[in-house]
N, C-alpha and C positions, 0 to 999 in steps of 0.2 A: 504494500500500500504506500509506504514512504517513498519507494523507488518510483512508483507511478506518479505520485504527487510531484516529486522532484523533476521528473521528465516533463510533466505538464508545465511546471514553472519555467523550465529552460525553454520549452517550445514557445510559450507566451512571450518571454523576453526576446527571443530571436525574432519572432514575427513582429513584435512591437518595434524593434530596432529597424527591421526591414521597412515597416510602414513609415517610420520617421524619415528614413533615408530616401525613399522613393517619392514621398509627398511633401518634402520640406519646401519652404519658400524662403528664399534669400531676401532680406530687406531691400537689397538693391533692385529687385524685380518689382517692387511695390511703388505705385504712383497714386497719390491722393489728390482729389480735386482741391483746387486752391483759387482764390482765398477761401478760408473757412470762416463761417459766421458764427462765432462762439456765443452761447447764451449761458448766463448763470442762473441757478435756481434762486428762489426768493431767499433773502437773508435769514428769515426765521426757520428755514429748512436745516440750517446748521451744516450744510455741505459746502466744502470749498472746492467744487469741481465746476467745469463748464462743459456743455454739450453742443454738438452741431451735427446736422445731417451731412453725409459725405458720400462720395463714390470712390472706391478703391479699385485700381486696375493692377492686375498681376500679369507681367509679360515673362512667361517661362522661357528659358533659352531653347527649349525643345520646340517652340512655336505654339504651345498651348496658351490660351488666353482665359483669364477669369476677370469678372467685374462684379463687385459687391456694393450694393447700395445699402447703407447702414447708418447708425448713429454712433459717433465717436465721443468718447469722454476724455477730457483733459484732466488728469488728476492734479492734486495740489502740488506735487513735485514736477509738474509740467509734462510728464509722460502721457502718451495717448494710447487708449485702449478701445476695443470695440464694446459697445453696450450689449449686455446679455439679455436685457429686458425689453428691447425695442425690436420692431419688425425689420426684416431685411429681404433683399432680392438678390439672387445669384444668377449670373450669366456665365456660360462656358462656351468656348470655341477655339479658334486658332487665329494667329496673327502672322503677317509677313511685312518685312520692311525693305525698302529700296529707295535710293536717292532722296534721303531726308523725309520720306513719307512712310507711314505705317498704316496698314489696313487690317482691321479685325472683323471677323465674322463670328457672331455668337448668338446663342438663343437663351432666353430665360429658362432655367431648369428647375428653379425653386423659388417660391414666394412664401413668406411666413403666413400671409393672409391670401388665400386663393381668390381669384377674380372669377365670379360666376360666368360660365360660358366661354372661358378662356383656358383650354387644356394646355398641359405642359408636355413636352417643351413647346414654347411658343415658336412661331416661324423665325428663321434666322434673320439677323439684322447685320448689315455691314457698315462699320464706322470707319471714317478716314481721319487720320491724325497727321500732324506735322511734328517732326522731331527737332528739338532745338537744344543747343548746349550753351548755357550762359554762365560764364565764370567757372567753368569746369563742372557745372551741375546740369544734368539732363532734365528735360521737361518735354512733355508731349501736349499738344493742343488739338482739340477736336475741331470739326468743321464749323461749330457754332462759336468758337473762341474760348471754350472752357479749357482751362489749364490744369494739368496734373503734374505733380512733382514728388520726388521722394521726401519723406519726413524723417529727420534724424531723431525725433522724439517718439515715433510710433514704436512701441515695444511689445505688441500683442500678436506677433507673427504666428504663434502656436494656435491662437483662437482663429486667425484668418485661415490657417490650414484646415481646421475643423469646419468652418463655415463653407469653404470652397469644396472640400473633398468628401465630407461625410453626410451631405444632404441626401435624402432619398432620391433614387433615380426616377426619371419621369414614368417609367413603366410600373413602379410600385405605388404610385399615387392614385 
């Protein structure tokens, strides 16, 4: 019995490490909509945080693309995390870049709140971005002018992995 339990623990640890290695997100691949419009809770709430709706884009080197619409929380120490109590939308697809342009084709694969009459995955959408580098910092800009840039204070990559990779597949909804 102890040998079987030990074997199970080793198997879980090995599979867990494989999951982390294959689904990891490097913070350099994450671009967050900017500027962010932070709001503070009422003073009587006693919380020294700020929140804002945001869009996060993940450009995996493999060519995979993820986009998450969510609420971000800026903690008192200025680090930024994803809100666990607010709704979010996940898009997945692929991206290609050439000549300072980036094209991403993706579909909504998960919504916290379903839209009646709108099955998942939704039809694919192609977005066009311009890639810019300002003072050594990369930025992407969509066709409407919305900018996305890395955030040095975003430290919730593990939660971003969970949001992007562990949502139910469209066939299970």
